[in-house]
C-alpha positions in Angstrom: 109.2 212.4 174.7 106.9 212.0 177.7 104.0 209.7 177.2 100.4 210.3 178.4 101.0 208.1 181.5 104.0 210.1 182.7 102.1 213.3 182.0 99.2 212.1 184.1 101.4 211.1 187.0 103.1 214.5 186.8 99.7 216.1 186.7 98.6 214.1 189.8 101.7 215.2 191.6 101.0 218.9 190.9 97.4 218.4 192.0 98.5 216.7 195.2 100.8 219.6 196.1 98.0 222.0 195.4 95.5 220.1 197.6 98.1 219.9 200.4 98.7 223.6 200.2 94.9 224.2 200.3 94.7 221.8 203.2 91.9 219.9 201.4 92.3 216.5 203.1 89.6 214.8 201.1 91.3 215.7 197.8 94.7 214.8 199.2 93.3 211.4 200.2 91.6 210.8 196.9 94.7 211.8 194.8 96.9 209.6 196.9 94.5 206.7 196.5 94.6 207.1 192.7 98.3 207.3 192.6 98.5 204.2 194.7 96.1 202.4 192.4 98.3 203.3 189.4 101.4 202.1 191.2 99.8 198.8 192.3 98.6 198.1 188.8 102.1 198.5 187.4 103.5 196.0 189.9 104.4 192.4 188.9 102.7 189.5 190.7 104.8 187.0 192.6 104.0 184.4 190.0 105.2 186.6 187.2 108.4 187.3 189.0 108.9 183.6 189.6 108.4 182.8 185.9 111.3 185.1 184.9 114.5 183.3 183.6 116.4 184.7 186.6 113.9 184.0 189.4 116.4 185.1 192.0 115.7 188.7 191.1 114.0 190.6 193.8 113.8 193.9 191.9 112.1 194.2 188.6 111.1 197.3 186.7 107.5 198.4 186.9 105.2 197.4 184.1 104.4 200.2 181.6 100.8 201.3 181.7 99.1 202.8 178.7 96.2 205.3 178.5 93.6 202.5 178.3 95.1 200.9 181.5 94.7 204.1 183.4 91.2 204.7 182.1 90.3 201.2 183.3 91.8 201.9 186.8 89.9 205.2 187.0 86.6 203.5 186.1 87.3 200.8 188.7 88.0 203.4 191.4 84.8 205.3 190.5 82.8 202.1 190.6 84.1 201.2 194.0 83.1 204.6 195.3 79.7 204.5 193.6 79.0 201.2 195.4 80.1 202.7 198.7 77.9 205.7 198.0 74.8 203.6 197.5 75.5 201.8 200.7 76.0 205.0 202.7 72.8 206.5 201.2 70.8 203.4 201.9 72.0 203.5 205.5 71.2 207.2 205.8 74.8 208.2 206.4 74.7 211.5 204.6 78.1 212.7 205.9 80.0 209.8 204.4 77.9 209.9 201.3 78.9 213.6 200.7 82.6 212.7 201.2 82.2 209.9 198.6 80.5 212.3 196.2 83.3 214.7 196.5 85.8 212.0 195.9 84.0 210.9 192.8 83.9 214.5 191.6 87.6 214.9 192.2 88.4 211.7 190.2 86.2 212.8 187.4 88.0 216.2 187.3 91.4 214.6 187.4 90.6 212.0 184.8 89.2 214.6 182.3 92.8 215.1 181.2 92.8 211.5 179.9 89.5 211.4 178.0 
C-alpha cells in the first residue's frame, strides 16, 4: 500500500509533466523546487552517516518522511517565499513580486492534497 508521501511525490510528478506540457516555466520551477526540498530533507547528514556501525558505507537509503514532515517542508518553502515577496514589494519590484505570488499560489494548490 502506498503511503501519503509516495502519493504526494507521484502527484508532483504528474503536475510537473503537466506544467512542462503547458510550458509554464514558473510552475515547472516551483514544482522542481518542492521536489528538491523533499529529497534534500530525506537525505542523511555526514555526521549521521559517520555514526553508523559501518561508517565505510557511501550509500545509505533515504530517510522516510511522513505527512507532518512534508507539511513542515511546505510551510518552510512558503515562508521563504513570503519573506522574499515582502522584500520585492518593499523595493517596488512588482514583476518579481508577482512571480513569487504565483509560486506561493502553486505551492498552496499542490499542498491542498496533504491537508
